[in-house]
C-alpha positions as CSV (number, residue, x, y, z in Angstrom):
1,M,9.8,-1.0,-9.0
2,S,7.8,2.1,-9.7
3,P,7.0,4.3,-6.7
4,I,3.5,5.2,-8.2
5,W,1.8,3.1,-5.5
6,L,3.1,5.7,-3.0
7,Y,1.3,8.6,-4.8
8,P,-2.1,8.1,-3.0
9,L,-0.3,8.2,0.4
10,I,1.6,11.3,-0.6
11,I,-1.6,13.0,-1.9
12,L,-3.4,12.1,1.4
13,A,-0.5,13.5,3.4
14,G,-0.6,16.7,1.3
15,A,-4.4,17.0,1.8
16,F,-3.9,16.7,5.5
17,Q,-1.2,19.4,5.4
18,A,-4.0,21.9,4.4
19,W,-5.5,21.3,7.8
20,G,-2.4,22.6,9.7
21,P,-2.5,26.3,9.1
22,P,-6.2,26.8,10.1
23,M,-5.8,24.5,13.1
24,N,-2.6,26.5,14.1
25,G,-4.4,29.7,13.4
26,A,-7.2,28.7,15.9
27,L,-4.5,27.7,18.4
28,L,-2.9,31.2,18.0
29,K,-6.3,32.8,18.7
30,S,-6.5,30.8,21.9
31,V,-3.0,31.2,23.3
32,Q,-2.4,34.7,21.7
33,N,1.3,34.3,21.4
34,P,2.7,33.0,18.0
35,W,5.8,31.5,19.6
36,L,3.8,29.7,22.3
37,A,1.3,28.5,19.7
38,S,4.2,27.1,17.6
39,V,5.6,25.3,20.7
40,V,2.2,23.9,21.6
41,S,1.8,22.8,17.9
42,F,5.1,20.9,17.9
43,L,4.6,19.2,21.3
44,P,2.2,16.5,20.1
45,V,4.6,15.9,17.1
46,V,7.6,15.4,19.3
47,A,5.6,13.1,21.7
48,F,4.3,11.0,18.8
49,L,7.7,10.7,17.1
50,L,9.3,9.9,20.5
51,C,6.7,7.1,21.0
52,L,7.4,5.7,17.6
53,F,11.2,5.8,18.2
54,L,10.8,4.0,21.6
55,C,8.6,1.3,20.0
56,M,10.9,0.9,17.0
57,P,14.4,2.0,18.1
58,K,16.3,0.1,15.3
59,P,18.3,0.9,13.4
60,M,20.4,3.2,15.6
61,P,22.9,5.6,14.1
62,T,26.5,4.7,14.2
63,T,29.3,7.0,15.4
64,E,30.5,7.0,11.8
65,S,27.1,7.9,10.3
66,L,26.8,10.8,12.8
67,A,30.3,12.0,12.2
68,T,29.8,12.1,8.4
69,M,26.3,13.7,8.6
70,P,26.1,17.0,6.7
71,W,26.0,20.0,9.1
72,W,22.7,21.1,7.6
73,A,20.9,17.7,8.0
74,P,19.4,18.4,11.4
75,L,18.0,21.8,10.4
76,G,15.0,20.5,8.4
77,G,12.9,20.9,11.5
78,L,13.7,24.6,11.7
79,I,12.4,25.0,8.1
80,G,9.2,23.2,9.2
81,A,8.9,25.5,12.2
82,G,9.1,28.5,9.9
83,A,6.3,27.1,7.8
84,V,4.2,26.5,10.9
85,V,4.8,30.1,12.2
86,A,4.0,31.6,8.8
87,G,0.8,29.5,8.5
88,L,-0.6,30.3,12.0
89,M,0.2,34.0,11.6
90,F,-1.1,34.5,8.1
91,V,-3.9,32.0,7.3
92,D,-6.6,34.3,8.6
93,R,-5.2,37.2,6.6
94,V,-4.9,35.6,3.2
95,G,-7.1,32.4,3.5
96,A,-6.2,28.8,3.5
97,G,-6.3,28.5,-0.3
98,T,-4.0,31.4,-1.0
99,L,-1.6,30.3,1.8
100,A,-1.5,26.8,0.5
101,G,-1.1,27.9,-3.1
102,L,1.8,30.3,-2.2
103,T,3.6,27.8,0.0
104,I,3.1,24.8,-2.3
105,T,4.2,26.8,-5.4
106,A,7.2,28.2,-3.6
107,N,8.0,24.7,-2.5
108,I,7.8,23.4,-6.0
109,L,9.9,26.2,-7.5
110,M,12.6,25.7,-4.9
111,S,12.4,21.9,-5.4
112,L,13.1,22.4,-9.1
113,V,16.2,24.4,-8.3
114,I,17.3,21.8,-5.8
115,D,16.8,19.1,-8.4
116,K,18.6,21.0,-11.1
117,Y,21.7,21.6,-9.1
118,G,21.6,18.5,-6.8
119,W,21.6,20.5,-3.6
120,F,21.4,18.5,-0.4
121,N,22.8,15.4,-2.1
122,V,19.6,14.7,-4.1
123,E,19.9,13.1,-7.5
124,I,20.1,15.7,-10.3
125,H,17.0,16.1,-12.5
126,P,17.3,18.6,-15.3
127,L,15.0,21.5,-15.6
128,S,13.1,20.3,-18.7
129,I,10.6,22.3,-20.8
130,G,7.8,20.2,-19.3
131,R,8.9,21.0,-15.7
132,T,9.3,24.7,-16.6
133,I,5.8,24.8,-18.1
134,G,4.4,23.1,-15.0
135,A,6.1,25.7,-12.8
136,V,4.6,28.5,-14.9
137,L,1.2,27.0,-14.6
138,M,1.6,26.7,-10.8
139,V,2.4,30.4,-10.6
140,I,-0.6,31.2,-12.8
141,G,-2.8,28.9,-10.7
142,V,-1.8,30.4,-7.4
143,Y,-2.4,33.9,-8.9
144,L,-5.9,32.9,-9.9
145,I,-6.6,31.3,-6.5
146,S,-5.4,34.4,-4.7
147,K,-7.2,36.9,-7.0
148,F,-10.6,35.3,-6.9
């Protein structure tokens, strides 16, 4: 079954991600400390996810699944925290469009490397000419967004 029906949901989630840095930037202006702003930004996320877990606790991990989990698997949240801190600290300096363009383009470029080499146990997807052209166009696009 094709995952194309998921695309509108993914696009919507991506559109909502653009709200994060300006909202976090406003939070930083209010609390004045970037580390506190980051903590305050994450508290509703933790509360929301904890509520979801308490409402839907199954399946639970097994001892075996935890023992065989890659060491780096729980670190994804730290990566997200870095993005939140960068967004709240820099959105007012470069603008929401440039910030999003840079972060999304960097995300895509790194994702192509991850796909090419199968890092983090993802299925390998070769770096085709089409993907390379798409990456170059992303870089050109973010340059134009940041320039004008």
